[in-house]
mmCIF file of the N, C-alpha and C atoms, coordinates in Angstrom:
data_MODEL
# 
_entry.id   MODEL 
# 
loop_
_atom_site.group_PDB 
_atom_site.id 
_atom_site.type_symbol 
_atom_site.label_atom_id 
_atom_site.label_alt_id 
_atom_site.label_comp_id 
_atom_site.label_asym_id 
_atom_site.label_entity_id 
_atom_site.label_seq_id 
_atom_site.pdbx_PDB_ins_code 
_atom_site.Cartn_x 
_atom_site.Cartn_y 
_atom_site.Cartn_z 
_atom_site.occupancy 
_atom_site.B_iso_or_equiv 
_atom_site.pdbx_formal_charge 
_atom_site.auth_seq_id 
_atom_site.auth_comp_id 
_atom_site.auth_asym_id 
_atom_site.auth_atom_id 
_atom_site.pdbx_PDB_model_num 
ATOM 1   N N  . MET A 1 1  ? 129.429 99.248  192.837 1.00 0.00 ? 1  MET A N  1 
ATOM 2   C CA . MET A 1 1  ? 130.429 99.757  191.595 1.00 0.00 ? 1  MET A CA 1 
ATOM 3   C C  . MET A 1 1  ? 131.322 99.472  191.474 1.00 0.00 ? 1  MET A C  1 
ATOM 4   N N  . LYS A 1 2  ? 131.615 98.993  189.798 1.00 0.00 ? 2  LYS A N  1 
ATOM 5   C CA . LYS A 1 2  ? 133.025 98.890  188.998 1.00 0.00 ? 2  LYS A CA 1 
ATOM 6   C C  . LYS A 1 2  ? 134.017 99.566  188.715 1.00 0.00 ? 2  LYS A C  1 
ATOM 7   N N  . ALA A 1 3  ? 134.969 99.475  189.691 1.00 0.00 ? 3  ALA A N  1 
ATOM 8   C CA . ALA A 1 3  ? 136.585 100.275 188.691 1.00 0.00 ? 3  ALA A CA 1 
ATOM 9   C C  . ALA A 1 3  ? 137.852 100.066 188.083 1.00 0.00 ? 3  ALA A C  1 
ATOM 10  N N  . ARG A 1 4  ? 137.960 100.303 187.122 1.00 0.00 ? 4  ARG A N  1 
ATOM 11  C CA . ARG A 1 4  ? 138.780 99.757  186.196 1.00 0.00 ? 4  ARG A CA 1 
ATOM 12  C C  . ARG A 1 4  ? 139.899 100.858 186.501 1.00 0.00 ? 4  ARG A C  1 
ATOM 13  N N  . VAL A 1 5  ? 140.960 100.129 186.495 1.00 0.00 ? 5  VAL A N  1 
ATOM 14  C CA . VAL A 1 5  ? 142.580 101.139 186.657 1.00 0.00 ? 5  VAL A CA 1 
ATOM 15  C C  . VAL A 1 5  ? 143.358 100.804 185.647 1.00 0.00 ? 5  VAL A C  1 
ATOM 16  N N  . HIS A 1 6  ? 143.543 101.285 184.521 1.00 0.00 ? 6  HIS A N  1 
ATOM 17  C CA . HIS A 1 6  ? 144.736 101.363 183.986 1.00 0.00 ? 6  HIS A CA 1 
ATOM 18  C C  . HIS A 1 6  ? 146.333 102.202 184.234 1.00 0.00 ? 6  HIS A C  1 
ATOM 19  N N  . ILE A 1 7  ? 147.240 101.298 184.075 1.00 0.00 ? 7  ILE A N  1 
ATOM 20  C CA . ILE A 1 7  ? 148.536 101.692 185.521 1.00 0.00 ? 7  ILE A CA 1 
ATOM 21  C C  . ILE A 1 7  ? 149.469 101.468 183.914 1.00 0.00 ? 7  ILE A C  1 
ATOM 22  N N  . THR A 1 8  ? 150.189 102.679 183.714 1.00 0.00 ? 8  THR A N  1 
ATOM 23  C CA . THR A 1 8  ? 151.070 102.656 182.776 1.00 0.00 ? 8  THR A CA 1 
ATOM 24  C C  . THR A 1 8  ? 152.349 103.821 182.854 1.00 0.00 ? 8  THR A C  1 
ATOM 25  N N  . LEU A 1 9  ? 153.305 103.280 182.344 1.00 0.00 ? 9  LEU A N  1 
ATOM 26  C CA . LEU A 1 9  ? 154.946 103.712 182.886 1.00 0.00 ? 9  LEU A CA 1 
ATOM 27  C C  . LEU A 1 9  ? 155.092 105.032 182.405 1.00 0.00 ? 9  LEU A C  1 
ATOM 28  N N  . LYS A 1 10 ? 155.019 106.077 183.194 1.00 0.00 ? 10 LYS A N  1 
ATOM 29  C CA . LYS A 1 10 ? 155.448 107.163 182.521 1.00 0.00 ? 10 LYS A CA 1 
ATOM 30  C C  . LYS A 1 10 ? 156.317 107.698 181.221 1.00 0.00 ? 10 LYS A C  1 
ATOM 31  N N  . ASN A 1 11 ? 156.395 108.542 180.146 1.00 0.00 ? 11 ASN A N  1 
ATOM 32  C CA . ASN A 1 11 ? 157.187 108.573 179.562 1.00 0.00 ? 11 ASN A CA 1 
ATOM 33  C C  . ASN A 1 11 ? 158.818 108.814 180.061 1.00 0.00 ? 11 ASN A C  1 
ATOM 34  N N  . GLY A 1 12 ? 159.744 108.276 179.275 1.00 0.00 ? 12 GLY A N  1 
ATOM 35  C CA . GLY A 1 12 ? 160.448 107.943 179.862 1.00 0.00 ? 12 GLY A CA 1 
ATOM 36  C C  . GLY A 1 12 ? 161.205 107.654 180.511 1.00 0.00 ? 12 GLY A C  1 
ATOM 37  N N  . VAL A 1 13 ? 160.262 106.490 181.587 1.00 0.00 ? 13 VAL A N  1 
ATOM 38  C CA . VAL A 1 13 ? 161.053 105.602 182.122 1.00 0.00 ? 13 VAL A CA 1 
ATOM 39  C C  . VAL A 1 13 ? 160.975 104.145 181.208 1.00 0.00 ? 13 VAL A C  1 
ATOM 40  N N  . LEU A 1 14 ? 161.901 103.683 181.054 1.00 0.00 ? 14 LEU A N  1 
ATOM 41  C CA . LEU A 1 14 ? 162.396 102.266 179.868 1.00 0.00 ? 14 LEU A CA 1 
ATOM 42  C C  . LEU A 1 14 ? 161.498 101.349 180.618 1.00 0.00 ? 14 LEU A C  1 
ATOM 43  N N  . ASP A 1 15 ? 161.134 100.513 179.446 1.00 0.00 ? 15 ASP A N  1 
ATOM 44  C CA . ASP A 1 15 ? 159.940 99.899  179.142 1.00 0.00 ? 15 ASP A CA 1 
ATOM 45  C C  . ASP A 1 15 ? 160.660 98.319  179.133 1.00 0.00 ? 15 ASP A C  1 
ATOM 46  N N  . PRO A 1 16 ? 161.452 97.648  180.148 1.00 0.00 ? 16 PRO A N  1 
ATOM 47  C CA . PRO A 1 16 ? 161.919 96.285  179.262 1.00 0.00 ? 16 PRO A CA 1 
ATOM 48  C C  . PRO A 1 16 ? 161.263 95.004  178.471 1.00 0.00 ? 16 PRO A C  1 
ATOM 49  N N  . GLN A 1 17 ? 159.546 95.036  179.095 1.00 0.00 ? 17 GLN A N  1 
ATOM 50  C CA . GLN A 1 17 ? 158.720 94.484  178.545 1.00 0.00 ? 17 GLN A CA 1 
ATOM 51  C C  . GLN A 1 17 ? 158.401 94.380  177.600 1.00 0.00 ? 17 GLN A C  1 
ATOM 52  N N  . GLY A 1 18 ? 158.471 95.764  177.483 1.00 0.00 ? 18 GLY A N  1 
ATOM 53  C CA . GLY A 1 18 ? 157.699 96.510  175.958 1.00 0.00 ? 18 GLY A CA 1 
ATOM 54  C C  . GLY A 1 18 ? 158.417 95.926  175.108 1.00 0.00 ? 18 GLY A C  1 
ATOM 55  N N  . LYS A 1 19 ? 159.573 96.177  174.997 1.00 0.00 ? 19 LYS A N  1 
ATOM 56  C CA . LYS A 1 19 ? 160.884 95.998  174.336 1.00 0.00 ? 19 LYS A CA 1 
ATOM 57  C C  . LYS A 1 19 ? 161.094 94.898  173.800 1.00 0.00 ? 19 LYS A C  1 
ATOM 58  N N  . ALA A 1 20 ? 160.527 93.861  174.833 1.00 0.00 ? 20 ALA A N  1 
ATOM 59  C CA . ALA A 1 20 ? 160.738 92.719  174.571 1.00 0.00 ? 20 ALA A CA 1 
ATOM 60  C C  . ALA A 1 20 ? 159.884 91.830  173.699 1.00 0.00 ? 20 ALA A C  1 
ATOM 61  N N  . ILE A 1 21 ? 157.940 92.498  174.433 1.00 0.00 ? 21 ILE A N  1 
ATOM 62  C CA . ILE A 1 21 ? 156.785 91.793  173.114 1.00 0.00 ? 21 ILE A CA 1 
ATOM 63  C C  . ILE A 1 21 ? 157.151 92.717  171.933 1.00 0.00 ? 21 ILE A C  1 
ATOM 64  N N  . ALA A 1 22 ? 157.713 93.549  171.582 1.00 0.00 ? 22 ALA A N  1 
ATOM 65  C CA . ALA A 1 22 ? 158.187 94.879  170.660 1.00 0.00 ? 22 ALA A CA 1 
ATOM 66  C C  . ALA A 1 22 ? 159.446 93.523  170.018 1.00 0.00 ? 22 ALA A C  1 
ATOM 67  N N  . ASN A 1 23 ? 160.375 93.497  170.117 1.00 0.00 ? 23 ASN A N  1 
ATOM 68  C CA . ASN A 1 23 ? 160.815 92.125  169.560 1.00 0.00 ? 23 ASN A CA 1 
ATOM 69  C C  . ASN A 1 23 ? 160.272 90.943  169.024 1.00 0.00 ? 23 ASN A C  1 
ATOM 70  N N  . ALA A 1 24 ? 159.502 90.254  170.036 1.00 0.00 ? 24 ALA A N  1 
ATOM 71  C CA . ALA A 1 24 ? 158.791 88.780  169.972 1.00 0.00 ? 24 ALA A CA 1 
ATOM 72  C C  . ALA A 1 24 ? 158.149 88.823  168.722 1.00 0.00 ? 24 ALA A C  1 
ATOM 73  N N  . LEU A 1 25 ? 157.348 90.820  168.502 1.00 0.00 ? 25 LEU A N  1 
ATOM 74  C CA . LEU A 1 25 ? 156.004 90.407  167.143 1.00 0.00 ? 25 LEU A CA 1 
ATOM 75  C C  . LEU A 1 25 ? 156.993 90.870  165.851 1.00 0.00 ? 25 LEU A C  1 
ATOM 76  N N  . GLY A 1 26 ? 158.551 91.449  165.915 1.00 0.00 ? 26 GLY A N  1 
ATOM 77  C CA . GLY A 1 26 ? 159.089 91.607  164.473 1.00 0.00 ? 26 GLY A CA 1 
ATOM 78  C C  . GLY A 1 26 ? 159.673 90.206  164.566 1.00 0.00 ? 26 GLY A C  1 
ATOM 79  N N  . GLY A 1 27 ? 159.962 89.543  166.002 1.00 0.00 ? 27 GLY A N  1 
ATOM 80  C CA . GLY A 1 27 ? 160.526 88.048  165.159 1.00 0.00 ? 27 GLY A CA 1 
ATOM 81  C C  . GLY A 1 27 ? 159.587 87.293  164.585 1.00 0.00 ? 27 GLY A C  1 
ATOM 82  N N  . MET A 1 28 ? 158.103 87.588  165.195 1.00 0.00 ? 28 MET A N  1 
ATOM 83  C CA . MET A 1 28 ? 156.842 86.957  164.394 1.00 0.00 ? 28 MET A CA 1 
ATOM 84  C C  . MET A 1 28 ? 156.331 87.227  163.208 1.00 0.00 ? 28 MET A C  1 
ATOM 85  N N  . GLY A 1 29 ? 156.705 88.453  162.525 1.00 0.00 ? 29 GLY A N  1 
ATOM 86  C CA . GLY A 1 29 ? 156.896 88.654  161.041 1.00 0.00 ? 29 GLY A CA 1 
ATOM 87  C C  . GLY A 1 29 ? 155.742 90.358  160.965 1.00 0.00 ? 29 GLY A C  1 
ATOM 88  N N  . PHE A 1 30 ? 155.442 90.800  162.462 1.00 0.00 ? 30 PHE A N  1 
ATOM 89  C CA . PHE A 1 30 ? 155.448 91.848  162.367 1.00 0.00 ? 30 PHE A CA 1 
ATOM 90  C C  . PHE A 1 30 ? 155.487 92.764  162.223 1.00 0.00 ? 30 PHE A C  1 
ATOM 91  N N  . ALA A 1 31 ? 156.427 93.696  160.897 1.00 0.00 ? 31 ALA A N  1 
ATOM 92  C CA . ALA A 1 31 ? 157.182 94.060  161.362 1.00 0.00 ? 31 ALA A CA 1 
ATOM 93  C C  . ALA A 1 31 ? 157.038 95.996  161.157 1.00 0.00 ? 31 ALA A C  1 
ATOM 94  N N  . GLY A 1 32 ? 155.877 96.086  161.507 1.00 0.00 ? 32 GLY A N  1 
ATOM 95  C CA . GLY A 1 32 ? 154.895 97.248  161.313 1.00 0.00 ? 32 GLY A CA 1 
ATOM 96  C C  . GLY A 1 32 ? 154.870 97.602  162.722 1.00 0.00 ? 32 GLY A C  1 
ATOM 97  N N  . VAL A 1 33 ? 155.294 97.547  163.614 1.00 0.00 ? 33 VAL A N  1 
ATOM 98  C CA . VAL A 1 33 ? 154.991 97.298  165.520 1.00 0.00 ? 33 VAL A CA 1 
ATOM 99  C C  . VAL A 1 33 ? 156.232 98.920  165.549 1.00 0.00 ? 33 VAL A C  1 
ATOM 100 N N  . GLN A 1 34 ? 155.999 99.413  165.803 1.00 0.00 ? 34 GLN A N  1 
ATOM 101 C CA . GLN A 1 34 ? 157.284 100.520 166.219 1.00 0.00 ? 34 GLN A CA 1 
ATOM 102 C C  . GLN A 1 34 ? 157.759 100.685 167.473 1.00 0.00 ? 34 GLN A C  1 
ATOM 103 N N  . GLY A 1 35 ? 156.447 100.514 168.105 1.00 0.00 ? 35 GLY A N  1 
ATOM 104 C CA . GLY A 1 35 ? 156.931 100.766 169.527 1.00 0.00 ? 35 GLY A CA 1 
ATOM 105 C C  . GLY A 1 35 ? 155.826 99.895  170.343 1.00 0.00 ? 35 GLY A C  1 
ATOM 106 N N  . VAL A 1 36 ? 156.303 99.359  171.674 1.00 0.00 ? 36 VAL A N  1 
ATOM 107 C CA . VAL A 1 36 ? 155.572 99.304  172.590 1.00 0.00 ? 36 VAL A CA 1 
ATOM 108 C C  . VAL A 1 36 ? 156.173 99.819  174.035 1.00 0.00 ? 36 VAL A C  1 
ATOM 109 N N  . ARG A 1 37 ? 154.797 100.022 174.571 1.00 0.00 ? 37 ARG A N  1 
ATOM 110 C CA . ARG A 1 37 ? 154.279 99.897  176.342 1.00 0.00 ? 37 ARG A CA 1 
ATOM 111 C C  . ARG A 1 37 ? 153.579 99.294  176.756 1.00 0.00 ? 37 ARG A C  1 
ATOM 112 N N  . GLN A 1 38 ? 153.998 98.017  177.472 1.00 0.00 ? 38 GLN A N  1 
ATOM 113 C CA . GLN A 1 38 ? 153.281 97.154  178.379 1.00 0.00 ? 38 GLN A CA 1 
ATOM 114 C C  . GLN A 1 38 ? 152.572 98.463  179.845 1.00 0.00 ? 38 GLN A C  1 
ATOM 115 N N  . GLY A 1 39 ? 151.979 97.602  180.395 1.00 0.00 ? 39 GLY A N  1 
ATOM 116 C CA . GLY A 1 39 ? 150.738 98.481  181.404 1.00 0.00 ? 39 GLY A CA 1 
ATOM 117 C C  . GLY A 1 39 ? 150.162 97.252  182.246 1.00 0.00 ? 39 GLY A C  1 
ATOM 118 N N  . LYS A 1 40 ? 149.680 97.967  183.558 1.00 0.00 ? 40 LYS A N  1 
ATOM 119 C CA . LYS A 1 40 ? 149.168 96.623  184.335 1.00 0.00 ? 40 LYS A CA 1 
ATOM 120 C C  . LYS A 1 40 ? 147.255 97.107  184.189 1.00 0.00 ? 40 LYS A C  1 
ATOM 121 N N  . PHE A 1 41 ? 146.297 96.341  184.286 1.00 0.00 ? 41 PHE A N  1 
ATOM 122 C CA . PHE A 1 41 ? 145.065 96.331  184.193 1.00 0.00 ? 41 PHE A CA 1 
ATOM 123 C C  . PHE A 1 41 ? 144.191 96.044  185.718 1.00 0.00 ? 41 PHE A C  1 
ATOM 124 N N  . ILE A 1 42 ? 143.525 96.614  186.320 1.00 0.00 ? 42 ILE A N  1 
ATOM 125 C CA . ILE A 1 42 ? 142.820 96.140  187.764 1.00 0.00 ? 42 ILE A CA 1 
ATOM 126 C C  . ILE A 1 42 ? 141.656 96.756  187.626 1.00 0.00 ? 42 ILE A C  1 
ATOM 127 N N  . GLU A 1 43 ? 140.510 95.663  187.399 1.00 0.00 ? 43 GLU A N  1 
ATOM 128 C CA . GLU A 1 43 ? 139.187 96.124  188.089 1.00 0.00 ? 43 GLU A CA 1 
ATOM 129 C C  . GLU A 1 43 ? 139.218 95.472  189.552 1.00 0.00 ? 43 GLU A C  1 
ATOM 130 N N  . LEU A 1 44 ? 138.225 96.688  189.729 1.00 0.00 ? 44 LEU A N  1 
ATOM 131 C CA . LEU A 1 44 ? 137.378 96.354  191.237 1.00 0.00 ? 44 LEU A CA 1 
ATOM 132 C C  . LEU A 1 44 ? 135.905 96.713  191.587 1.00 0.00 ? 44 LEU A C  1 
ATOM 133 N N  . GLN A 1 45 ? 135.961 95.690  192.096 1.00 0.00 ? 45 GLN A N  1 
ATOM 134 C CA . GLN A 1 45 ? 134.054 95.825  192.543 1.00 0.00 ? 45 GLN A CA 1 
ATOM 135 C C  . GLN A 1 45 ? 134.489 96.729  193.791 1.00 0.00 ? 45 GLN A C  1 
ATOM 136 N N  . ILE A 1 46 ? 133.487 97.542  194.118 1.00 0.00 ? 46 ILE A N  1 
ATOM 137 C CA . ILE A 1 46 ? 133.690 98.286  195.256 1.00 0.00 ? 46 ILE A CA 1 
ATOM 138 C C  . ILE A 1 46 ? 132.003 98.917  196.061 1.00 0.00 ? 46 ILE A C  1 
ATOM 139 N N  . ALA A 1 47 ? 131.784 98.708  197.093 1.00 0.00 ? 47 ALA A N  1 
ATOM 140 C CA . ALA A 1 47 ? 130.157 98.752  197.536 1.00 0.00 ? 47 ALA A CA 1 
ATOM 141 C C  . ALA A 1 47 ? 129.949 100.465 197.602 1.00 0.00 ? 47 ALA A C  1 
ATOM 142 N N  . GLU A 1 48 ? 130.549 101.451 197.206 1.00 0.00 ? 48 GLU A N  1 
ATOM 143 C CA . GLU A 1 48 ? 130.399 103.107 197.381 1.00 0.00 ? 48 GLU A CA 1 
ATOM 144 C C  . GLU A 1 48 ? 129.432 102.898 195.751 1.00 0.00 ? 48 GLU A C  1 
ATOM 145 N N  . THR A 1 49 ? 128.403 103.755 196.309 1.00 0.00 ? 49 THR A N  1 
ATOM 146 C CA . THR A 1 49 ? 127.320 103.628 195.458 1.00 0.00 ? 49 THR A CA 1 
ATOM 147 C C  . THR A 1 49 ? 127.745 105.338 194.941 1.00 0.00 ? 49 THR A C  1 
ATOM 148 N N  . ASP A 1 50 ? 127.797 106.397 195.666 1.00 0.00 ? 50 ASP A N  1 
ATOM 149 C CA . ASP A 1 50 ? 128.517 107.668 195.184 1.00 0.00 ? 50 ASP A CA 1 
ATOM 150 C C  . ASP A 1 50 ? 129.971 108.040 194.026 1.00 0.00 ? 50 ASP A C  1 
ATOM 151 N N  . ARG A 1 51 ? 129.373 108.411 192.701 1.00 0.00 ? 51 ARG A N  1 
ATOM 152 C CA . ARG A 1 51 ? 130.701 107.861 192.210 1.00 0.00 ? 51 ARG A CA 1 
ATOM 153 C C  . ARG A 1 51 ? 131.580 109.181 192.752 1.00 0.00 ? 51 ARG A C  1 
ATOM 154 N N  . ALA A 1 52 ? 131.452 110.143 193.126 1.00 0.00 ? 52 ALA A N  1 
ATOM 155 C CA . ALA A 1 52 ? 132.709 110.972 193.737 1.00 0.00 ? 52 ALA A CA 1 
ATOM 156 C C  . ALA A 1 52 ? 133.219 110.386 194.424 1.00 0.00 ? 52 ALA A C  1 
ATOM 157 N N  . LYS A 1 53 ? 132.698 109.859 195.538 1.00 0.00 ? 53 LYS A N  1 
ATOM 158 C CA . LYS A 1 53 ? 133.348 108.697 197.168 1.00 0.00 ? 53 LYS A CA 1 
ATOM 159 C C  . LYS A 1 53 ? 134.280 107.976 195.934 1.00 0.00 ? 53 LYS A C  1 
ATOM 160 N N  . ALA A 1 54 ? 133.472 106.681 195.560 1.00 0.00 ? 54 ALA A N  1 
ATOM 161 C CA . ALA A 1 54 ? 134.007 105.779 194.775 1.00 0.00 ? 54 ALA A CA 1 
ATOM 162 C C  . ALA A 1 54 ? 135.499 106.354 193.921 1.00 0.00 ? 54 ALA A C  1 
ATOM 163 N N  . GLU A 1 55 ? 134.957 107.653 193.298 1.00 0.00 ? 55 GLU A N  1 
ATOM 164 C CA . GLU A 1 55 ? 136.201 107.763 192.414 1.00 0.00 ? 55 GLU A CA 1 
ATOM 165 C C  . GLU A 1 55 ? 137.032 108.133 193.560 1.00 0.00 ? 55 GLU A C  1 
ATOM 166 N N  . ALA A 1 56 ? 137.392 108.495 194.339 1.00 0.00 ? 56 ALA A N  1 
ATOM 167 C CA . ALA A 1 56 ? 138.414 109.206 195.634 1.00 0.00 ? 56 ALA A CA 1 
ATOM 168 C C  . ALA A 1 56 ? 138.905 108.240 196.176 1.00 0.00 ? 56 ALA A C  1 
ATOM 169 N N  . GLN A 1 57 ? 138.230 106.952 196.658 1.00 0.00 ? 57 GLN A N  1 
ATOM 170 C CA . GLN A 1 57 ? 138.629 105.888 197.539 1.00 0.00 ? 57 GLN A CA 1 
ATOM 171 C C  . GLN A 1 57 ? 139.843 105.355 196.227 1.00 0.00 ? 57 GLN A C  1 
ATOM 172 N N  . VAL A 1 58 ? 139.157 104.985 195.094 1.00 0.00 ? 58 VAL A N  1 
ATOM 173 C CA . VAL A 1 58 ? 140.587 104.638 193.884 1.00 0.00 ? 58 VAL A CA 1 
ATOM 174 C C  . VAL A 1 58 ? 141.273 104.686 194.087 1.00 0.00 ? 58 VAL A C  1 
ATOM 175 N N  . LYS A 1 59 ? 140.961 106.368 193.902 1.00 0.00 ? 59 LYS A N  1 
ATOM 176 C CA . LYS A 1 59 ? 142.245 106.883 193.829 1.00 0.00 ? 59 LYS A CA 1 
ATOM 177 C C  . LYS A 1 59 ? 143.323 107.020 194.382 1.00 0.00 ? 59 LYS A C  1 
ATOM 178 N N  . SER A 1 60 ? 142.496 106.824 195.545 1.00 0.00 ? 60 SER A N  1 
ATOM 179 C CA . SER A 1 60 ? 143.791 106.555 197.367 1.00 0.00 ? 60 SER A CA 1 
ATOM 180 C C  . SER A 1 60 ? 144.144 104.946 196.771 1.00 0.00 ? 60 SER A C  1 
ATOM 181 N N  . MET A 1 61 ? 143.399 104.734 196.533 1.00 0.00 ? 61 MET A N  1 
ATOM 182 C CA . MET A 1 61 ? 144.320 102.838 196.613 1.00 0.00 ? 61 MET A CA 1 
ATOM 183 C C  . MET A 1 61 ? 145.385 103.124 195.776 1.00 0.00 ? 61 MET A C  1 
ATOM 184 N N  . CYS A 1 62 ? 145.001 103.843 194.985 1.00 0.00 ? 62 CYS A N  1 
ATOM 185 C CA . CYS A 1 62 ? 146.503 103.456 193.657 1.00 0.00 ? 62 CYS A CA 1 
ATOM 186 C C  . CYS A 1 62 ? 147.381 104.625 194.205 1.00 0.00 ? 62 CYS A C  1 
ATOM 187 N N  . GLU A 1 63 ? 147.275 105.655 194.544 1.00 0.00 ? 63 GLU A N  1 
ATOM 188 C CA . GLU A 1 63 ? 148.004 106.231 195.298 1.00 0.00 ? 63 GLU A CA 1 
ATOM 189 C C  . GLU A 1 63 ? 149.233 105.395 196.393 1.00 0.00 ? 63 GLU A C  1 
ATOM 190 N N  . ARG A 1 64 ? 148.190 104.266 197.639 1.00 0.00 ? 64 ARG A N  1 
ATOM 191 C CA . ARG A 1 64 ? 148.880 103.958 198.181 1.00 0.00 ? 64 ARG A CA 1 
ATOM 192 C C  . ARG A 1 64 ? 149.652 102.435 198.071 1.00 0.00 ? 64 ARG A C  1 
ATOM 193 N N  . LEU A 1 65 ? 148.414 102.184 196.866 1.00 0.00 ? 65 LEU A N  1 
ATOM 194 C CA . LEU A 1 65 ? 148.842 100.269 196.605 1.00 0.00 ? 65 LEU A CA 1 
ATOM 195 C C  . LEU A 1 65 ? 148.978 100.633 195.716 1.00 0.00 ? 65 LEU A C  1 
ATOM 196 N N  . LEU A 1 66 ? 148.152 100.589 194.592 1.00 0.00 ? 66 LEU A N  1 
ATOM 197 C CA . LEU A 1 66 ? 147.806 99.885  193.068 1.00 0.00 ? 66 LEU A CA 1 
ATOM 198 C C  . LEU A 1 66 ? 149.743 100.280 192.220 1.00 0.00 ? 66 LEU A C  1 
ATOM 199 N N  . ALA A 1 67 ? 150.023 101.589 192.157 1.00 0.00 ? 67 ALA A N  1 
ATOM 200 C CA . ALA A 1 67 ? 150.147 101.875 191.303 1.00 0.00 ? 67 ALA A CA 1 
ATOM 201 C C  . ALA A 1 67 ? 151.704 102.595 192.087 1.00 0.00 ? 67 ALA A C  1 
ATOM 202 N N  . ASN A 1 68 ? 153.164 102.683 191.667 1.00 0.00 ? 68 ASN A N  1 
ATOM 203 C CA . ASN A 1 68 ? 154.516 103.289 191.541 1.00 0.00 ? 68 ASN A CA 1 
ATOM 204 C C  . ASN A 1 68 ? 154.280 104.574 191.042 1.00 0.00 ? 68 ASN A C  1 
ATOM 205 N N  . THR A 1 69 ? 153.728 105.774 191.735 1.00 0.00 ? 69 THR A N  1 
ATOM 206 C CA . THR A 1 69 ? 153.183 106.927 191.010 1.00 0.00 ? 69 THR A CA 1 
ATOM 207 C C  . THR A 1 69 ? 154.824 107.870 191.051 1.00 0.00 ? 69 THR A C  1 
ATOM 208 N N  . VAL A 1 70 ? 155.587 106.882 191.403 1.00 0.00 ? 70 VAL A N  1 
ATOM 209 C CA . VAL A 1 70 ? 157.013 107.964 190.905 1.00 0.00 ? 70 VAL A CA 1 
ATOM 210 C C  . VAL A 1 70 ? 157.178 107.457 189.620 1.00 0.00 ? 70 VAL A C  1 
ATOM 211 N N  . ILE A 1 71 ? 156.874 105.942 189.242 1.00 0.00 ? 71 ILE A N  1 
ATOM 212 C CA . ILE A 1 71 ? 157.627 106.187 187.846 1.00 0.00 ? 71 ILE A CA 1 
ATOM 213 C C  . ILE A 1 71 ? 156.062 105.243 186.795 1.00 0.00 ? 71 ILE A C  1 
ATOM 214 N N  . GLU A 1 72 ? 154.848 105.336 187.192 1.00 0.00 ? 72 GLU A N  1 
ATOM 215 C CA . GLU A 1 72 ? 153.644 105.070 187.052 1.00 0.00 ? 72 GLU A CA 1 
ATOM 216 C C  . GLU A 1 72 ? 152.279 106.148 186.845 1.00 0.00 ? 72 GLU A C  1 
ATOM 217 N N  . ASN A 1 73 ? 151.621 105.947 185.532 1.00 0.00 ? 73 ASN A N  1 
ATOM 218 C CA . ASN A 1 73 ? 150.630 107.027 185.979 1.00 0.00 ? 73 ASN A CA 1 
ATOM 219 C C  . ASN A 1 73 ? 149.403 106.436 185.587 1.00 0.00 ? 73 ASN A C  1 
ATOM 220 N N  . TYR A 1 74 ? 148.440 106.511 186.134 1.00 0.00 ? 74 TYR A N  1 
ATOM 221 C CA . TYR A 1 74 ? 147.122 106.004 186.420 1.00 0.00 ? 74 TYR A CA 1 
ATOM 222 C C  . TYR A 1 74 ? 146.252 106.261 186.392 1.00 0.00 ? 74 TYR A C  1 
ATOM 223 N N  . ALA A 1 75 ? 144.726 105.746 185.115 1.00 0.00 ? 75 ALA A N  1 
ATOM 224 C CA . ALA A 1 75 ? 143.556 106.162 185.229 1.00 0.00 ? 75 ALA A CA 1 
ATOM 225 C C  . ALA A 1 75 ? 142.805 104.954 185.446 1.00 0.00 ? 75 ALA A C  1 
ATOM 226 N N  . VAL A 1 76 ? 141.614 106.188 186.122 1.00 0.00 ? 76 VAL A N  1 
ATOM 227 C CA . VAL A 1 76 ? 140.606 105.019 186.724 1.00 0.00 ? 76 VAL A CA 1 
ATOM 228 C C  . VAL A 1 76 ? 139.424 105.315 186.133 1.00 0.00 ? 76 VAL A C  1 
ATOM 229 N N  . GLU A 1 77 ? 138.367 104.645 185.621 1.00 0.00 ? 77 GLU A N  1 
ATOM 230 C CA . GLU A 1 77 ? 137.028 104.608 184.918 1.00 0.00 ? 77 GLU A CA 1 
ATOM 231 C C  . GLU A 1 77 ? 135.876 103.645 185.843 1.00 0.00 ? 77 GLU A C  1 
ATOM 232 N N  . LEU A 1 78 ? 135.624 104.408 186.182 1.00 0.00 ? 78 LEU A N  1 
ATOM 233 C CA . LEU A 1 78 ? 133.895 103.853 187.136 1.00 0.00 ? 78 LEU A CA 1 
ATOM 234 C C  . LEU A 1 78 ? 132.651 103.736 185.720 1.00 0.00 ? 78 LEU A C  1 
ATOM 235 N N  . VAL A 1 79 ? 132.301 102.292 186.480 1.00 0.00 ? 79 VAL A N  1 
ATOM 236 C CA . VAL A 1 79 ? 131.269 101.661 185.566 1.00 0.00 ? 79 VAL A CA 1 
ATOM 237 C C  . VAL A 1 79 ? 130.374 101.473 186.492 1.00 0.00 ? 79 VAL A C  1 
ATOM 238 N N  . ASP A 1 80 ? 128.502 102.059 185.964 1.00 0.00 ? 80 ASP A N  1 
ATOM 239 C CA . ASP A 1 80 ? 127.632 101.731 187.113 1.00 0.00 ? 80 ASP A CA 1 
ATOM 240 C C  . ASP A 1 80 ? 127.258 100.301 187.232 1.00 0.00 ? 80 ASP A C  1 
# 
């Protein structure tokens, strides 16, 4: 099973990379960009076939290693 994890900064957490991207886009003539938040995308291939167990396993990975849950949110998507 494949698991896709999207990790983003929580609202209220400063995002200097997002700000730099927004400034660069503005400098390139993309004047309509009003804000940018950047994040991480992680794709995992796991051996688990039970969806509930796979989701629990990936959430545990996020809580323990993949995401800093103090400042980041994460969302898990499972693909057969």
